[in-house]
C-alpha positions, -999 to 999 in steps of 0.1 A, spaced: -20 -136 -63 15 -142 -49 22 -175 -30 31 -174 7 69 -177 -1 66 -148 -26 48 -127 0 78 -131 23 102 -122 -5 81 -91 -15 79 -79 21 117 -81 24 122 -64 -10 99 -35 0 115 -31 34 149 -28 17 135 -2 -8 118 19 18 142 16 48 175 13 29 195 45 19 177 78 22 179 87 -15 186 55 -35 173 20 -38 187 -11 -56 177 -16 -92 176 -53 -86 150 -50 -58 127 -28 -79 130 -53 -108 122 -82 -85 92 -63 -71 78 -59 -107 85 -96 -115 67 -109 -84 36 -87 -86 6 -99 -106 0 -79 -138 -31 -56 -137 -61 -68 -156 -65 -54 -191 -102 -46 -182 -89 -24 -153 -69 -4 -178 -100 7 -196 -117 21 -165 -120 58 -156 -89 71 -138 -109 78 -106 -105 59 -74 -129 64 -45 -123 59 -8 -150 66 18 -148 62 55 -174 72 81 -196 62 110 -233 64 118 -250 65 152 -261 32 166 -297 24 171 -316 38 202 -335 14 224 -360 24 251 -382 6 275 -391 1 311 -369 -15 338 -382 -28 371 -373 -4 399 -359 22 375 -388 33 353 -383 44 317 -348 38 303 -331 47 270 -299 32 257 -279 44 227 -261 17 207 -224 19 196 -216 39 165 -212 18 134 -182 24 112 -181 18 74 -154 20 48 -153 16 10 -121 15 -12 -125 10 -49 -88 -1 -50 -92 -29 -25 -98 -57 -50 -65 -49 -68 -44 -47 -36 -19 -74 -24 -10 -75 13 26 -85 21 37 -81 57 31 -45 68 27 -33 32 -2 -31 7 9 -32 -29 -10 -24 -61 3 -28 -96 -14 -5 -120 -11 10 -154 -39 30 -171 -47 24 -207 -26 54 -220 2 47 -196 4 10 -207 6 22 -244 36 43 -235 53 15 -216 47 31 -181 36 12 -150 35 19 -113 34 -1 -81 18 17 -52 34 9 -18 13 18 13 20 9 49 -11 -9 62 -11 7 97 -4 44 101 -10 76 83 -1 76 46 11 112 47 40 105 70 73 99 54 79 63 43 43 53 47 32 57 11 52 56 -21 49 48 -58 76 29 -78 76 42 -114 87 19 -143 93 27 -179 94 -3 -203 100 -26 -173 129 -7 -159 126 12 -125 129 50 -130 122 65 -96 104 61 -63 79 89 -55 69 98 -19 35 113 -10 26 142 11 -11 148 20 -29 180 26 -62 179 45 -89 205 41 -118 201 66 -153 210 54 -175 205 85 -178 168 91 -160 160 58 -124 164 47 -109 167 13 -75 151 11 -51 161 -17 -20 139 -22 10 152 -40 38 129 -53 73 142 -49 106 126 -61 122 106 -33 147 79 -44 165 69 -76 178 34 -86 214 24 -84 231 -8 -96 246 -30 -69 249 -21 -32 225 6 -22 222 -1 15 245 -8 44 267 -39 40 258 -67 63 220 -60 62 203 -94 58 167 -106 56 157 -141 64 130 -156 43 115 -191 46 124 -214 17 113 -250 8 87 -273 22 107 -281 54 105 -244 65 143 -239 65 156 -204 64 178 -190 37 196 -157 39 190 -130 13 220 -107 13 212 -71 4 
């Protein structure tokens, strides 16, 4: 897992990639993102390419009894929520972002890797809330954005995500001049400026 200083750096890098120019990002930022992220476990590469995410709620318990002066009473407990995400153990949280470095077995053989970027709060389908950085042999190729389509089936919903090309890498300055991010450095907590 990244150290605390690396988490600050990763959060700043992801902010520049997502919030910089509308159709480009800095090659250096994407390369730094790949360098700082822990590599996926080789055992994870052998798993089936299916990820499962389940969210729901159940009614709370019902209690009944007698109360002095009121007679018989019945109280419904609060609803209990639950969530399961098979990707949670492979996710790194940095600032407002959740990052996951992955490469399936066949992708790894072809030199392909991805880093999923998801905003922790908010709906993933909204622009800028979810993206995937695609690498080929360690070099950033493109940033894909996601659009979701929900199909309701009674109490359940089927969500289909579609990846669309969003940004491409450029060398050098890809964002507005003068944009700076402060990141803590050193044991004394001093700040150093990372120029974009």
